[in-house]
matplotlib code that plots the C-alpha trace (Angstrom):
import matplotlib.pyplot as plt

x = [0.0, 1.4, 1.4, -0.3, 1.9, 1.5, 0.9, 3.9, 3.8, 6.9, 6.4, 8.7, 10.2, 8.1, 10.8, 9.9, 7.0, 9.2, 11.9, 9.4, 8.0, 11.5, 12.2, 9.0, 9.4, 12.8, 11.6, 8.5, 10.5, 12.9, 10.0, 8.4, 11.8, 12.0, 8.5, 9.4, 12.5, 10.4, 7.8, 10.5, 12.0, 8.6, 8.0, 11.5, 11.4, 7.7, 6.6, 3.0, 0.5, -0.6, 2.9, 2.1, -1.1, 0.9, 3.3, 0.3, -1.2, 1.9, 2.5, -1.1, -0.6, 2.6, 0.9, -1.8, 0.8, 2.6, -0.5, -0.6, 3.1, 4.0, 0.8, -1.0, 1.2, 3.8, 1.2, -0.6, 2.7, 3.8, 0.5, 0.1, 3.7, 4.6, 7.4, 8.3, 11.2, 11.3, 13.5, 11.4, 10.1, 10.6, 7.2, 6.5, 3.0, 2.2, -0.6, -3.6, -5.7, -3.9, -2.6, 0.5, 1.7, 5.0, 6.2, 9.9, 11.4, 14.7, 16.2, 15.8, 17.5, 21.0, 22.0, 20.9, 22.3, 21.7, 21.6, 21.5, 21.1, 21.4, 17.8, 17.7, 21.1, 19.5, 16.9, 19.2, 17.5, 18.6, 16.8, 17.2, 17.6, 17.0, 18.0, 16.7, 17.5, 14.7, 13.8, 14.6, 12.7, 13.1, 12.3, 12.7, 13.2, 14.5, 16.6, 20.3, 20.1, 17.0, 18.3, 21.5, 19.7, 17.2, 20.0, 22.0, 19.0, 18.1, 21.7, 21.8, 18.5, 19.4, 23.0, 24.6, 28.3, 29.9, 32.5, 35.7, 37.2]
y = [0.0, 3.4, 6.3, 9.6, 12.5, 15.3, 18.8, 21.1, 23.2, 25.4, 29.0, 31.9, 34.4, 37.4, 39.6, 38.3, 40.8, 43.9, 42.3, 41.6, 45.1, 46.7, 44.6, 45.6, 49.2, 49.5, 47.9, 50.1, 53.3, 52.3, 51.8, 55.1, 56.8, 55.3, 56.5, 60.0, 60.1, 58.9, 61.6, 64.3, 63.1, 63.2, 66.7, 67.9, 66.5, 67.5, 64.0, 63.3, 63.8, 60.2, 59.2, 61.2, 59.2, 55.9, 57.0, 58.1, 54.6, 52.7, 54.9, 54.2, 50.5, 50.7, 52.5, 49.8, 47.1, 48.9, 48.7, 45.0, 44.2, 46.4, 46.4, 43.1, 40.4, 40.2, 39.6, 36.9, 35.3, 35.1, 33.8, 31.1, 29.8, 26.6, 24.1, 20.7, 18.4, 14.7, 11.8, 11.0, 14.4, 18.1, 19.8, 23.4, 24.8, 28.4, 30.5, 32.3, 32.4, 29.8, 27.2, 25.2, 22.1, 20.6, 17.3, 16.7, 13.3, 13.5, 11.0, 13.5, 16.5, 17.1, 20.4, 22.7, 26.1, 29.2, 32.7, 36.2, 39.4, 42.9, 43.2, 39.8, 40.7, 43.8, 41.7, 38.8, 36.3, 33.7, 32.0, 28.3, 27.0, 23.3, 21.9, 18.8, 17.3, 19.2, 22.1, 24.5, 25.1, 27.8, 28.6, 32.4, 34.4, 32.1, 33.2, 32.2, 29.4, 27.8, 28.1, 26.4, 23.7, 23.0, 23.0, 20.5, 18.4, 18.3, 17.5, 14.7, 13.2, 13.5, 12.3, 15.4, 15.9, 19.3, 19.9, 21.8, 24.0]
z = [0.0, -1.0, 1.4, 0.6, -0.4, 2.1, 0.8, 1.3, 4.5, 4.5, 3.5, 2.5, 4.9, 5.9, 4.4, 1.0, 0.7, 0.9, -1.2, -4.0, -3.7, -4.0, -7.1, -8.8, -7.8, -9.3, -12.6, -12.8, -12.1, -14.9, -17.3, -16.4, -16.9, -20.4, -21.2, -19.9, -22.2, -25.1, -24.4, -24.1, -27.4, -29.2, -28.0, -28.8, -32.4, -32.9, -33.7, -34.7, -31.9, -32.0, -30.7, -27.5, -27.0, -27.4, -24.7, -22.5, -23.1, -22.2, -19.1, -18.0, -18.4, -16.5, -13.6, -13.5, -13.6, -10.8, -8.6, -9.1, -9.0, -6.0, -4.0, -4.4, -6.0, -3.2, -0.6, -2.6, -3.6, 0.0, 1.2, -1.4, -2.0, -0.2, -0.5, 1.0, 1.0, 1.9, 0.8, -2.3, -3.6, -3.7, -3.7, -4.8, -4.7, -5.8, -7.1, -5.8, -9.0, -11.1, -8.7, -9.7, -7.9, -8.9, -7.6, -8.5, -7.8, -5.9, -8.4, -11.2, -9.5, -10.9, -9.2, -6.5, -5.7, -3.6, -5.2, -3.8, -5.7, -4.3, -3.2, -1.5, 0.1, 1.6, 3.3, 4.2, 1.9, -0.6, -3.5, -4.2, -7.8, -8.4, -11.8, -13.4, -16.8, -18.6, -16.4, -13.6, -10.4, -7.8, -4.2, -3.7, -0.5, 2.2, 5.2, 4.9, 7.4, 6.0, 2.4, 3.2, 5.2, 2.4, -0.2, 1.8, 2.5, -1.2, -2.1, 0.4, -0.7, -4.4, -3.7, -5.3, -4.6, -4.3, -7.0, -5.9, -8.5]

ax = plt.figure().add_subplot(projection="3d")
ax.plot(x, y, z, "-o")
ax.set_aspect("equal")
plt.show()
């Protein structure tokens, strides 16, 4: 008789919400700056008036996207992202509106690594990248101790050896 696979219960760090918000804020500010430059160029070179409306439209869409990406998405992502690790499977569950549930066998995992960019570093977080033969999976925004523990646990279960260069 086979046992039931338990749903994943581990969640992301609370600091994931502000980290995701900062990343989205930076990207939206860059997009708005680009649209500002395009508008200034269109005014300076006296382009057709319809080009102004196109810039207005894209700026409006970017502002609507900013409300979702900065205000709502990080909260929903943190609330609905779960992961779990056992000796047979790595489980990743995400999504508030479109739920995704991935079940990755430990025998298929080839590599696991921790990554930290400047925004994650500011909040003391790491992301975990899990590589299989055909795809890549990720667990974002884990505290350093948890990320290293989960990385080592996956490596031990998948029998991955660290390569010294």
